[in-house]
N, C-alpha and C positions, 0 to 999 in steps of 0.2 A: 631772511626775507620770507621763506616758506614755512618757518617753523610752526606758526600758529595754525596754518592750514593742514599740515601733515598730521596733526594730532586729531583732526576732525573725523567723525564717523561718516561713512558714505550715506548719502541721502536716500530717501524713498523716492519712487518714481511718481507718475501722474496721480495715482490714487492717494489723495492727500489725507494727512492726519492719522495715518494708520498706526503710527508708532505709539499712539496713546492706548491701543488695545491692551488690556491687562493680560499678562502671561498666565496660562492655565496652570493649575496645580496638577502635577502628574502623579497618578496613583502608582504606576510601575516604577520601581527603583532600579537603578543601574548597579548591578553587582559585578563581580569578577567575570572575565570572559567565559562564555559557555561553549562547551564542545557539543554542538548541536547534534551531529550525526551519531554521537555516542549515547547521549542522554535523551534522545528524541522519544518522548512518550514511553520510556522503557518500562514504567511501572503501571501503565494504563491498560485496562481491559477493553476489548472491542465493544462498541456501543450497540445495544440491541435496538430494535425498532421502537419499542415503547419508551425506552430511555431517551431516544433521539427526539421523539415527539414532545416528551415532557421538557427536554432541554430547550427545544426551540421556543416553547411557550414562555420560558423563563429568561430568554436572552435579553429581552428589552429592559430588564432590571439591572443588567450589568453595566459597569462604568468602564469604557475603553479610552477615556481621556488620558493622553500621554503615551499611548502605545507606540506612536510613530517615533517619538524621541527615544524611547527605550530600545526599540529595535535598531534604530540608527546607531545608537551608542554601543549596543552589544555586538553589532555586526561590522562596525567600521574597521576593526582590525583583521577581519576575515575576508575582506573584499578581494576578489581575484582579478580585478581589472588592473591594467598596466599603465594607468595614468600617472602623471607626475605628482609628487607630493609637494605642493607649494604653499603649505600652511604658513610657515614662517621662513620665507626664502632669505638666503644670505646673498651678499654681493657676488660670490662665486657661483651660486645657483643661477642668478640672472645671466652671468657670463656664459655659463654652460649652455643655457637654453638659446642664447643669441648666437653662440658659436656654431650651432647646427644650421643657422641661416647664412652667416657670413663669418667663417672662422678667421679669415685674414684680417678683418676689422678688429676682432676681439683679441687677437693673439698677444699683442704687446701689453695688454692690460692685465694678464694673468699674474704678473709679479708686482703689480701696483697695489699698495695698501691704502693709499689716499689719493682720491681723484682731484685734479685741478679743473677749473672751468674750461680750459682749452681741451682737456681730455674728454669731458662730457660732450662738448661740441663735436669732437672728432668721432665719438661713438654714434651720436645721433646722425651725423652726416653720412656715416657708413651704412645706416639702415633707413635712410630717408625714402628710398624707393619702395614701391608697393610689392609685397611678396607674391601677389596674385591670388592665393587662396585665403579666404577670409579667416578661417580658423588659425592658420599660421600667422596671419597679420595681427590678430588679436593677441596671441601669445607673445609675439615680438614686441608689440607696443606696450603691453603690460610689463614686460621685463625692462624695457627702456624707461618706463615711468618709475619702476622700482629703483633703477640706478639713479635716475634724476633726483628722486627723493633721498636716496641713501647718501648721495654726495652732500646734500644740505644738512642732513641729520648728523653726519660724522664731523662736520665742522660748522660751528655756529656762525662764523664769519664768512661763510661761503656765499659767493654771489655768482649766479649763472649769467653767462653772456647773453645779450639780447637775441642773437641768432639762435642760441640753444632754446630759448623760450619759444621763439617762433616755430622752430621745427617741431618741438615737443607738442605744442598746442595743436598744430596742424595734424599731427599723427593721432592725437587723442580724439579729435573730432572725426577723423577718418573711420575709426572703429566704433563710434557711438559712445565714447566716454565723455559725454558732454559736461557733466558736473565737474569732473576733474579739470577739463579744459577751461571751464568758466572760472574756477578758482585760480588756475594758473594765470589766466588773463588778468584777474583782479590783483593778484600778488605782483604781477609784472608792472602794473601801472605805478605802484608806489615809488619804486626807484627810478621811474621815468622811462621804462622800457615800453615803447609803443609798438604793438604788433600790427601787421597789415590787415586791411579790411577783408581779405579773403577768408581768414580764420574766423573773424566775427561773423561773416556771412554764412559760412558753413555751420557755425554754431547756431545761428538763428534757424536754419533749415533743420538742424538736428533736433532742436527743442520743439519745433512744430511737428516733426515726425514722432516725437515722444509725447505730443499733446500737452505740452507744458507752456501755456500761453504767457504766464507771468515771467518766466525766465526768457522766453523769446523776445518779449517786449522790452525787458530790462536790457538785454544785449543790444537790441536795436537803438534804444535811447542812449546807451553808453557809446555806441558808434557815432551817433550824431553829435554828442558832446565832444568827442575827440575829432570831429570834422572828417570822419571816415564815411565813405559812400558804400552802402550795401550793394551787393551784386543784384543783377536783374532777377536771377532765380530765387534769391532770398526774399526780395520784394514780393515776388509772385506767391511764394509759399506762405509768407506771413499774411498777405492780403486775403488769400483764399481761406485761410484759417479764421481770420477775423470776420470775413463775410459769413462763413458757416455758423459762427457763434453769434451773428447779428450784433457785433460790436461796432456800431455805426460811427461814433466819433473817432475811435482809434483807426478804423479802416479809412475814413476820410482823411485824417491827418497823415497817415502813412502814404496814401495815394497821392496827396498833394505834394508831399516831400519827394516821392518818386518822380512825379511829373516835373518838379522844379530841377531835379537832377538829370532831366533829359531822357527819361525812360517811359514817358507817357504813351507813346505810340506802341511800344512793345507790349506794355501791360494792357492797353486797350484791346489789342488783338486777342488777348486771352479771355475776353468777356468780363474782366474784373471791373473795368470802368462803369459799365452799365449796372453792375451789381452794387457798386458803391453809391451810384446815383439813386438806385432803387431804395437802398437802406435809408438814405437821407430823406427821401420823399415819404417813406413809410413813417419815419419819425417826425414828420411835419416840417422838416427843414427844406422846404421847396425852394426858397429864395437862395439858400446856399448852393443847392444843386444847380439852379439856373445860372447863378453867377459863375460857377465853375465850368459849366458847359460852354458858356460864352467865352470864358478865358481860354479853354483848350481849343476852341474853334479858331482862335487867332493863330494857332500853331498848325492848322490844317487838319485837325482831328474833328471830323464831322460827327454829330450825334447820330446814333443808329435809331431805328424805329423803337427798339426796346428802351432806350434812354428817353426818347420823346414820350413814350407810353407811360414810363414811370413818373415823369414830371407832370404829365397830363392827369394821371391818377391823383398825384399829390395836390394839384390845384382843385380838382373836383372834390377831394376830401375836405379842402378848406373852403369850398364853395366860392372860389375866387376865379370866376370865368373870364372876367375882363383881362386880368393879367395873363390868363392862359392864351387868349387871342393875341395879345401883344408878344408873348413868347413865341408863338408860331410865326408871327411876322418877323420877329428878331432873328430866328434861325432859318427863316425862309423855308418852312416845312409845311407841306399840305398833309394833314392827318389822313391816314388810310381809313377804310370803312370801319375797321374794328375799333380804332381809337375814337373816331367820330361818333359811332353809335354809343360807345361808353359815355362820352361826354354828354350827348343828348339825353340819354337815359337818366344820368345824374341831374341834368337841368330840369327835366320833367318832374323828377321826384322832389326836387327842392324848390323850384320856382314856377312850375307849371308849363303846360304845353305851348302856350303862345310865346313865352320867353325862349323856349327851346327851338321853336320854329324860326324865330327871328335870328337866333344864334346860328342855326343851320345855314341860313343864307349868307351870314358873314363867313362861315367856313367855306362855303361854295366859292365865294369871291377869292379865297386863298388857294383854291384848287381841289377842295374836297368834293368827292363824287358820291352822293347818297345812293343807296340801293333800296330794294323793296323793303328790307328789314328796317332801314333808317326811318322811312316814312311809316312803316308799320308800328314803330315805337310811338310816333306822334299820334297815329290813329288810336292806339290803345289808350294812351294817356288822355286823348281828347274824349274818348268814350267814358273813361274813369271820371273825368271832371264834368261830365254832362254836356260837353260841347260837341254834340253829334254832328252838327253842320260842319264844323272845322274838320272833323274826322273824315267826312265824305269828300271834303276838298282835298285832303291829303291823299285819299284813295284815288281821286281823279288825277292827282299829280303823278301817282304811280303809273297810271295808264298812259298819261301823256308822255311820260319819259320812256315808254315802250317796255316797261318792266312788268313782271308777272306778280300780282299780289300773293302774299304768303297766306297759308291757311289760317295762321294766328290772326292776321288782319281781318279776315272774314269772320272769324269767331268773335273778335272785338266788336265789329259792326253789328253782328247779330245780337250780341249782348246789349249793345247800346240801344238798338231798335226796340228790343223787348222791354228794357227799363224805361224807355220813353213812351211805352204803350202803343207802339206802332207795329204790333205783331203781324199785321196783314202784309207788311213789306218784307217779312222774312222769306217769303217764297221768291221774291225778286232777287234777294241775295243768293238763295240756293240756285236759282236759274243762272245767275251771273257766274257762280262757281262752276257750274256744269259747262257753261260756254267757254270758260277760261281753262278748262281741264284740271281744275283743282278738286280733288276727291275729298269729300268730308270724311273725317275719322271719328273716333269715339268722343273726342273733346267737342267736336261740332254737334254731335248727337246730344250730348249732355246739355249744351247751351240751348238748343232748340227745345228739348223736353222741359228744361227749367223755365224757359220763357213761356211756353204754352201752359205749364202748370201755374205760373204766376198770374197769367191772364185767364185761367180757368177754361182754356180751350182744349178740353180733354179729347174731343173728337179729332181735332187736328193732331193732337199728340199721338193718338192711336195710329193715325195714318203715317206719321213719321216713323213710329216704331216698326210698322209693317214694311215701310220702304227700306229702312236700315237692315231689317232682317233679310230682305231680298238681296241687298248689297253684300251680305255676309259679314256685316260688322258685329251683329249680335245673333245669338241663337235663341229661337223661341219654339214652343210646341203648340199644337192646335188647341190643347186644353188650357194653355196658360193665358191669363188675362193680360193684354198689352199694357193696361194701366199698372198692374202689379210689377211688370217688368220695368216700366219706366221709373216707378218709385224706387225699385232696387238699384237702378243705375244712378239715381240721385243720392243714394245712401239712406233712403227712408225705409222704414219697416211697413210693408203693405198692410199688415194687420192694424197698424196705428193710423192709417189714412183711409177713410171710407167716404164715398160719395153717396149722399142720401137725398131722397125726394122730399120736398117740403109739401106736406099734405094739408097744411093750414089753409084756411080759406083766403086769407090775405097775403099768403106767401111771406110771412114775417121772417122766416129763416133763409129764404132763397138768396143765393149769391149770384147765380147764373142760371141760364135756361138752355135746355137742349133744343134740337131741331124740331121737336114736337111741342115745344112750349112748356115742358115740365120744369117747375122750379126745383133747382138742386142746390145743395150746399155741402161743404166739407165738414165731416165729423172727425176733427183732429185738433191737436194743439196748434192753432193758427200762427202763434208767434214763432214757434220753432219751425213751422212749415215755411213761413216767409223768410226766416233767416237762412234756411237751407237754399231756397231759390236765389236769394240775393247773393249768397256766398258763391254759388256756381256761376252766376252771371258776372259778378265782379272779378272772379278768378279768371274768367275767359278773356277779359279786356287786356290784361297784362300777364303773359304767361309766367307763372312762378316756377322757374327752373329748379330752384333749390328744393322745393317741395317734391317736384317730379323725381329728381335724382335721389333724394332721401327715401322716397317710397320705393324706387327701384333697387336701392341698396339693400333694403330689407326683404326683397323678393328674390327667391332662388331661381325663379323662372326667367329672370332677366339676365342677359349676358353682360359681361364687363365691356365688351365692344360697343353694345348699344348705349351703355351708360356714358362711355367716353365720347361717343358721337353726340350725345345730348349735351355734354360739356362744351364741345366745339360749337354747337348751335347756340348755347347759352352766351358764349362770347360774342357771337355775331349779333345778338340782340342787346349787347351792351351791359349784360349782367355779370356778376361775380359770385363765386362760391362763397358761402358764409362758412365760418369756422366750424360749426357743428357738422355741417354736411361734409366739409372737407375731411374732417376727422373720421367720420363714418365711412366715407368713400375709400380713404387710404387704408383703413382697417380691413375693408372688404377686399381690396386689391392685394393686400399683403397675405390674406388668408387663402386666396386662390392662386393656382400656378400661373402667374401672370408676369409679364416682362417687368423687371425692376426699373428699366429705363423709362417705362411709362409712368411709374410712380415718381421717379426723379423729375421727369418733365412736368408732371402735374404740380409737384411741390414748388418748382421754379416759377410757375405761373401764379402762385398764390400771393396775395397781398399780405396775409397774416403770416406770422412766424410759425415755423413748424413746432417750436417749443411751447406754443399755446395749446397744442393738442392735449387731449386727456391722456392720463398715464398709460391706459391700456393700448392706445394707438401708438404712443412712443415706444412701448415695449415691442409691439408688432413691427415697427419700423426697424428697430435695432436688430431684431431677429432676422428680418427679411434681407436687410442690407448685408449682414454677416453671412447669411446663407448663400448669397449671390456674389460674394467677393468684394462688396463695396465697404471694406473694413474701415476706411478713413471716416466716412460719414457715420457709420454705425458707432464708432468709438467716440466721435464728438457728441452725438446725441446721448450716448451712455454716460459720458462725463458730466454733461449738463444735468442729467437726471440725478446723478450722485450728488452734485453740488446743491441741488434744490431739495435734497432729501425726499425725492419722490419714491413711490413704490416700484421696486424692480422685481420682475417676475423671475422665477427659477430658470425658465428657459433662456431668458436674456442673459443671466449670469453664465449659463452653460455655453452659449454661443461665444461670449467674450473669452471665456477660459479656453475654448477650443481654438479661437483665433490666436490668442497669445501663445498657446502651445505649438501650433503650426508655424507661427512666426519665429519661434525660438527665443522668445523674450522671457527668460527665467525670472528676472526681477519683477517684471510686470505681472507674471503669473502668480508669484507668491503674494504680491500686494492685492491682486484681484481675489485670490482665494481667502485672504484675511477679511477683505471687504464683504465677500459673500457670506462668510460666517457671521459678520456683524448684522447682515440682513436676514439671518436665519434661513440661508439658502438650503433648500431641500430638493436636490435634483432627483429626477426620475432614476430608477435603478439602471435602466439602459443607458441613459446619458452619462451617469457616473462611471459605468464600466468603459464606455467609449473614451472618456477622458483619461481614465487609468491606463488604458491601452496606449493612448497617445503619449502619455508621460513615460511609460516604460519603454516604448520604442525610441524615444529621444534620450533614454538612459538618465532621466531625471528621477533618480530613485527616491531622494529625500522628499521631493514634492509629491511623488506618487504616494508615499507613506502618509504624508500629511493629509492628502485628499482622501485616502482610505480611512483614516481616523475620522475625518469629517462625515463620510458616508455612514460609518458605524453609529455615530452620535445622532445624526439627523434622520436616519432610516433604521431604527432599532428592529423593526419587524423584518428587515431584509439582511440582518447580520450574517446569517449562514450563507445565503447566496452571494453576498458581497465578498465574504472571506474566500469562498471556493473560487470565485471568478478571479479575484486578485492574485490568489496563490498560483493559479494556472498561468496568468500573465507573467508573473515573476519568473516562473520556471521556464517559460518559452523564451523570454528575453535575456536569459543568462544570469538571473539573480537568484539562483537556487539556494545559496547560502543565506541570503536575506529571507527567503521563503521559510527556511528552517527556523530562523529566529522568530519569524511571525508565528509559526506553529508552536514554538516553545511558549511564547507569551499567551497564545490562546489556550493552550492546554492548562495554564495556571488558573483559568477562570471558568472554562466551559468544557463540556464533553461532547462537542458536536463533530469531533474528528472521526472520519471513517477511512476506508481503504483508498478513497479518491485522493486523499492527502498524500499517502505513500506513493501512489502511482504518479502523481505530478512531480514529486521530489525525485523519484527514480528517473523519470523521463528527462527532467532538467539536468540532473547530474550526468546522465548518459550523453545528452546533447553537448554538455561542456567537457566531455571526455574525462570526467572524474568518476571513473568506474568503481574505485574503492569505496567512495561515499555511497554510490548507488548500491553496492553489495551490502553495505552496513544497513541501509534501509530495508533491503531485501531480507536480511536476517530478522529484522523486526517483524516483517510480514509473516515469515515462516514461523517465528516463535508464537505469534498470535493465531496461527492456523488460518490465516486469511489468504485469499487468492487475488492477485492483481488482475486487471483486465488482460485479455488475450494478447493485445499488441505489446503491452509492457512485458508480459511473460516471455514472448518470443524475443524481444530485444535483450532481456536479461539473460536468457539461456544462451543466446549467441555470444554475449560478452563473457559469460562465465566459462564457456567452452574455450574461448580464445585465451583466457587466462589459466587454462588447464584446471579449472575448478569444477570437474565433472560431477563430483559428488553432490555439490550444492545445486548444480544444474538439474540433475536427476530428481533431487528432492523437490525442487520448484516445479518440475514437470508433474510429479505425482500429486502435489497439492493442487495444481491447476486442474488435472484430470478428475480429482475428487470433487471439486466444486463446479467444474464445467466439463462434463463428459463429452459434450458436443465438440470440444476443441481438440479431440484426440489427434486428428490428422495434422492440424497446424502445429501442435506442440511436438509431435513426433518428427515432423519435418524440421522444426527448429533444432531439436537435439541432434538429429541426423546431420544437419548442415554444420552444426558445431563440431561434431565428431570428424566429419570429412575435412573441414578446414584445419583441424588440429592433428590430422594424420592418423586418427583412430579409425581406420577403415574397417577393422573387424567388428567394432562396436556399431558402426554405421550400417554395415551389412546385416548384422543381427537385427537391428531395428527394422531394416527394410524387409527382411524375411518375416518378422513378426507381423508387419502390416499385411503381407501376402497371406499369412495363415489366418488372419482375421477377416480375410476376403475383402480387404480394402485395396482398391486398385491405385497404386502410385501413379502420379501423373508424370509428365515429361520432365518437370523440374527435379523430381526425386532421381530419375535415371541419369539426368545430366549431372546431378550432384555426385553420384557414384562414379560416373565416367571421369570427371575431373579429379576425384580423389585417387582413382587407380592410375591416372596419368602422372600424378605426383610421385607415385612409387614405381613408375615404369612397368606396370603389370599389363602388358599388351594382351595377354591371353584373356584375362578377365574383361578387358575392355571390348574385345571382339565379341565375347559372349553377350555383353550388355547391348552392344550395337545391333547384334542379330535380333535380340528381343525388341529393341526399339523400332527396327525396320519392320518386323512382323506386326507390331502393334500400331505402326504408322505414327510414331511419336517423333516430334521434331527435335533435331539436335540444335542446341543453343550455340551462339557465337563463342562464348567462353569454352564450351566443350570442344567445338571445332578447332579453336586455337590451340588448346592443350593437345588434342589429338595430332594435329599437323606437326606441332613442336616435337612430340614424342616420335612420330614416324620419321621425321627428317633427321632427328638426332640418332636414331637407330639405323639410318640408311634405307628405310622402307619407302623409297620415293614412289614406286608404282602404287603402293597402297594409299599414299597421300593423294596421288592423282586420281585414283579410283574414288576416294571419298569425296573429292571435289566434284567429280562428274555425278556422283549420286546426289549430292546436295543441289547441284545445278538443275538436275532433273526434277527434284521436289519443289524447287522455287519458293522455299520458305525463307531463305536468306538472300540478301542482295548479291548479285553476281560480283560486283566490285569488291565486296567484303571478302568473299571466298578467294578471289584471285590475290587480293592484297596480302591476306594472311599467309597464303601459300608462298608467294614471292618472298615475303620477309624471312620465313624459316628456311627456304631454299638458299637464300643468301647466307643465313647463319650457318648452314651446312656446307657453304662454299660450292654449291652446285649451280654454277652460272649457266651451264648448258641447258638445264631445264628452265632456268629463268628466261633465257633467250627464246625458248620454245613457247613458254607461256605468254611472253610479250607478243610474239608473232601471232599466237592464237587470239589474243585480245584484239589485235589490229584486224585480223580476218573477220572477227565478229562485229567489228565496227564499234567496239567499246572504247570510250575515251578514258584516258588517265585522269584520275582525280588527284587532289593534293596529297592524299595518303599514298597513292601508288607512286607518284613522282618521288616523294620523300624516301620511301622504301627503296626505290631503284637507285636514287642518288647515293644513299648511305650504303646500300649493298655493294655497288660497284667499287665504292671507296674501300670497303673491307676486302674486296677481292683485288685490290691494287690496280684496278682498271680506271685510272683517273680520267682518261680521255672520255670514256663512256659516261662517267659520272657527270663531267662538265657538260657533255652533250645534252643529257636529260635535264640538268639544272637550267641550261640556257633555254631549252624548249619550254620548261615550266614558267620561267620568268616572261618569256615572249608571249605565253598564253595567258598573261595577267593572273597567274597564280603565285601566291607567296610561299616560298619554301619555309620550312620550319626553321627555328633558330638552330636546332641541332644539325640540320643539313648544311646550312650556311657555315656554322662553326666548324664542322668536320671538313668541309671542302677547303676552307681557307687554311685550316691547320695543315692539311695535306699539301696544299700548294706551297705554303711557306716552307714546310719541311723538305720539299723537293726543289727549293730554290726558284720556283715559278713566281717571282715577285710581280712581274708585269701582269700576269693573269689575275693575281690576287688583287692588285690595285684596280684593275678594270672591273672586277666583280664588286669591289667596295664602292666604286663610282656608281654602278647600277643601283646598289643599295641606297646610296646617298640620294640619287635622283628620285627614288621612290619613298624616301623618308623612313627607311627601315632602321630600327635600332641596331647598333653595333654592340654586341655583348662584350663582356670582359675578355673572353678568350679570343674573339676576333681582333679586338684592339691590341691586345698583348702580342698576338702573333704578327700582325702587320707592323707594329712599331719595332718589335724585336728584329724582324727581317730588315727593316730600313736601317736600324742601328748597326746591325751586323755588317751591312755594306757601307757603313760610314756616312749614311744619309741622315745626319742628325737634324738638319733644318727641315727636311721633308717629313720626318717623324713628328716634329713639333707642329708643322702646318697641318698634318693629318689630325692630330689631337685637337688642335684649335678648331678645325672644321666640325668635328664631332660636337664640341661645346656650342659653337655658334648655331648649328642646325638642330640642336636639341636631340641628338641621336644617342645619348648616353642613358643607359637604364638606371633604375633606382638602386639596384644591387651591385653597382659597378665595383670592381676590385682592381686597384692600380698598384698594389704593393710591389709586384715584380718590376713594373715600369719605374716606380719611384726609386728603387734600388739602381736600376740601369741608368737613369738620368743623373743620379748622384755620382755614379762611376764615371759618367761623361762630363762631370763638372757643371751640369745645368741644374743647379739647386733651385733656380727660379721656377723651372718647369716641374720639378719634383714637388715643390711646394704647391703649385697650382693643382696638380693631380691629387695631392692630399686634401686640399680644400674642397675639390670637387667631390671626393668620396664623402667627406663630412656633410656637405650640403645635400647630397643624395641620400643621407641617412645610412650610409655603409660604414661600418666601424673599421678603421685601418688596423693592421697588425702593428704590434710594438716595433717590429723590425723597420717599418716605414719611418717612424719617428727616429729610430736609432740612426738610420742612414742619413737622414736630413741633419740631425744634431751633429753627427760626426763630420758631415760635410762642412757645415758652418764653422765648426770648431777648427777644422784644418785650414779654413780660409780666414781664420782669426776674427770672424764675425760672431763674437761671443754673446752679444746681446740677443741676436736671433736664436742662437743655440740655446741660451737659457730660457727664452720665451717658449720654444718648442718643448724643452725639457719640463718646464713647469706645467704646460698644458698636458703633456703626457702623464704626469703624476695625477692631475685632476681628473683625467679620463680613466684612472685606475689601470693604467698600463705600466708595466715594469720595464725600465730601461735595462739594456744589457750591461754586463760588466765592462765591456769595451767602451760603451757610451759614457758610463760613469768615469772611467779611467781617463779617456781622452779629454773629457770636459774639465775634470779637476786639474789635470796636468796643464792644459792650455790656459786655464784661468791663472794658475800659479805662474806660468811662464810670462803671462801678460801683466803680472803685478797685481792681480786681483785675488790675493790670498784670503781675504775675508769671505768672498763669494765661494771660493774653493772650500773653505772650512765649513761653510753652511751646507754645501753639498755633502760633505762627509757626515755631518750630523743627520742630514735628511736621509742619507743612505742607510745609516744605522737604525734610524727610527722605522724605516720600511722593512727592517729585518735583513738587510743586505750587509755583507762584510766588505769594507773597502780593502783594496789590495795594498801591499807594502809600498808599491811604487807611488800610489796616490798619496799615502801618508808622507812619504819622503819628499814628494814634490812640494807639498804645502809647507812641511818643516823647513826644507831648504830655503823657501822664499822668506819665511819668518826669520830664519837664521841670518839671511842676507840683510834683513831689515833690523837685525839685532833685537828682535822682540823675543827675549829669553823666556818670559812667562808663557807666551803662546807655544813656544817650542816645547817647553816642559809639559804643558797641558796636552799637546798633541802626541808627545812621546808616550805619555801615560795611556792615552786613548789607544794608541797604536799597539801597546803591549796588551791592553785589555781585549783587543780584537785578534790576539794570537800572533802578532808579528814582533820579533825581537829586533831592536835597533842594532845596526852594525857598529863596528868599532869607530869608523870614520865619523859617524853621526855623534857618538859619545864624545869622542876626542874634540870634535869641533865645538860641541856644546861647552865642554870644560874649558877650552881655550877662550871662548867668548866670555865665560864667567871670570876667568883670571884677568882678562883685559877690560872688564867692565868697571868703570870708575864710580858707578853708583852702588855703593856698598850698603848692605842692610845693617844698620847700627845695632839692632837687637839680636843679630844672628851672625856669628863669625863664618868665615869661608868654609872651615871644616864642617861646621854644623849644617850649612846649606848643602854642601856636597854630599854629606852623609844622608841628609833627607832625600836628596835627589836620587842617589844611588839606591836608597832603600825603596823609593817609589818604583825603581826599575827592577827590583827583586834581588838586589845584592845585599846579603846580610853582613854588615861590618862587625869585626871583632872588637870586643871591649879593650881598652888600653891595658888592663892588668891580666888579659888572657894570655896564657903561655902558648908559645909556638911549639909545634911538633905534634 
């Protein structure tokens, strides 16, 4: 059934068609494994400055294609990580991995060589539960999927049970293996296995999460063909995705289906309903939208204002206003002022103001309430159409309704008056504005100036300019001509517009006259002049918000808040943002630190699709969404851009790669990286390094190397910086071996390597505790007479001293001082510290004196170093000398020094001295009081001086110092050592009552002591307190309590106690139950012993072989040989060696039970493992075969027995000969004497020839 599927290669993810990218030809060839730390640049000379500069200039000509593959290949065998190698896993590998999760489920399958369908189902059911941790869950399901496939591959006629397919598919979906689950569903349909809808639904959601629309829709359609109903969450996920992609028809079809399935109300509440309607109306399918709204209304789903608005816009776009009125009547909806104004603006634009006015009255009859902007729209369009009288009627209607006219309405009326030549009435309008409290702004000023300029009333215009200057609308100077200022405000060049006097006798040029009767005319391009005036006046009639917003978007002086307020005002006037303005506005909002939710809300209000924006805006959107965590929307837009082959900016690719990296999507990251290469992605150096850092932190080494190769190719001028940055990341994140491989490859092509390389490698090896490799690199540095930085030198000297390599440490010190004389003190301190820690006190003292002779004043750290060193050799005399110097110099004693001093003084019985030291340090107040008392109490207990301890405790109480956790733990453990259990319990109780948690050691020691003294009641009471607080019971605590219960014959109480530990989750990960397993086996409770073994395995704690031995022996004695063999096989696969007793009892019991074949297999297995079966084991199997008259097997085993050093006894020989003589089946080609001779010869008996003489 699954054979064709199992041979398929795994698919690529959302980034489509990437498999067609040709594989690059690699320049670097993979040779035999390289020993990097031995051959690392061993023949290269240090690079001089001039050589480095020359090298850097030539790096761009190098070809680094293939370096990632080469380094991965060369270093794969040297990885130091402890991950599992599952390149080609076997059936047993899968079992071993699953056994760590549920060993009980797997145990009986260790001996199975061929699975049956029921076996697969049993395994799947045993692991159907969620493991809790995602990483464990993925490994578990991958192993189950491997077993699922293995079962089919091993037997071509294998058919999985329907339930197995359901469970497997469900688990695959759970961890995101959607393609595998999809193929399993497809293969299950052919034999008629129908899986439930929940799996399909989860698969739909999974594909949507993977941005794979085709697969999600395919699964949905398959569900509907099978008459399965998707879940509500899968409907929501698919619909949201379709809406984001503007897939109108699909979204509508899916929503109708969901509605017919009874989920309409739930989906409506999520805002999906209105978005589907909006998409239909944008696509011109208004009638479909209307019919569906009418249909859902019969089920009690009332259309929201957003739905009404969408349909209203759709009808306006189609200019079908009569149907719009009927729709309002049908749904009994009175449009609000925003919808109404939008409708009226559309009507005015398409059919004129009178039609709009009539329509407004129809809407009023339905409950519509016009506002001042509604009538302002009519006023503006009336002025635009030259119907000034109608405009004044609408103006009077505003006043009659008690509304306050808007400034834009006054501007429109002023414009209309000027265009009608009625400029004298403009003053009346201005007075009206003043009376109504409407303050003119710059737009009003421009209308008035344009009107007076059109009428050549320049004196009036000067007066207006002066009035506006007084109001603070404009700034003028005394020397500035008001006319010039007016022309500038209108966008004219004052130098191009001149007013001249007509001096001709007949005034042939005069256009107008001044107050003195002088004939004047304009010396300018009159046609352009009139166009400018007309444009200003026409523009004032109907405010062009799109132009206002576009102008403000290009102005840095305008805030985003003011622009957004203008957009709100635009909606009140019934206007919409055009695509070009929307694109520029979104681009501006994305560029500034602005709320992404504002951008989101703006896009939702747009009629146009976001995908109609120009490429630059789309790139900005993806970057902004990604930066603010809106990754779903960012990814959708990114995918659409890829599908449309649009230009994708470098930063856009970088944000997507960062998102995939942070998400942990390795497959998506690889595909995106390949796609980025296709688009010639050239990231900035900083962005590339950030990505490399992220990959290294996630331990995705291969992907990091591939990205590194890309950076080398696309940024050849930054090769050196990229190399050093990546090398440092590798060493910091524990990939120093790979860093060595990278250095090796670079050294083959270029000579840019300097001491920074060595320093990074040394730091990396030291961090990984691989000091031998670090020392080898150090040898390379010293051989080249180079000096590492001071911090690396100090680190190396410390490690060299710890490994007793003082000669090399001193050599490194000398090299460092030669190149860095200023590091004298730090290097000497490092060497001195190394000497002190290694017990080389004389050498350390000599260095100390050398510093004094050079008039270098050692600090407190140096003195403390020596104090601690002398404490280790118990030289109290020298210590006192040093302390005297430190006191005179007022140098602080460190905590480690104080601890060592107190330890030495208490060990030598110098208790008064220890107390004096404590008083001295208390007076100095450089160390916390609690630390001084705690250390002294600890070492007094170690010296068994409880009298002074009591005195110190009393002193603490008098001073009002509270015990901290450390004090309590020291006192509890100290009294235990002093055999004062009562005092120990007293302080332990006080600690718990004070809401302080005792250390595991304190609890462990108290319980061990109580159990040892037979105080079981107190032990159980303490354990109950621990249970109530959820404190972990370590192995020692559990072992002692259970042993105490078992000793008193309380077997059921012991089992109940262990059960509570499991139920309450009080078992640590490193639990050891080996002793208890033995004890329960002794008590015949193999079931509990088996539970404890399973718990250990589940917690990742490896049991001892003795635990398996006891269980196997127990089951063997109980004649439950199948279980014994299961444990025995598991034991072998876990590389544990059964004891001789276990082998012996298992073989003997199998023979006694008539299972001679199984017993014989164990003999062979034992020999293959290098063990020698006992004579008893051989005899038990031989006896069984002999009883079955299986002479050939007896002969074979007797020979094997002799080969393993055991001589068959006479009874065995004689029994065999007797069986031979009684055997009726004779060998015709061989007489009895020949057979017997051959047999005895096999046993080592040399028979004499017939003619051989005796004697």
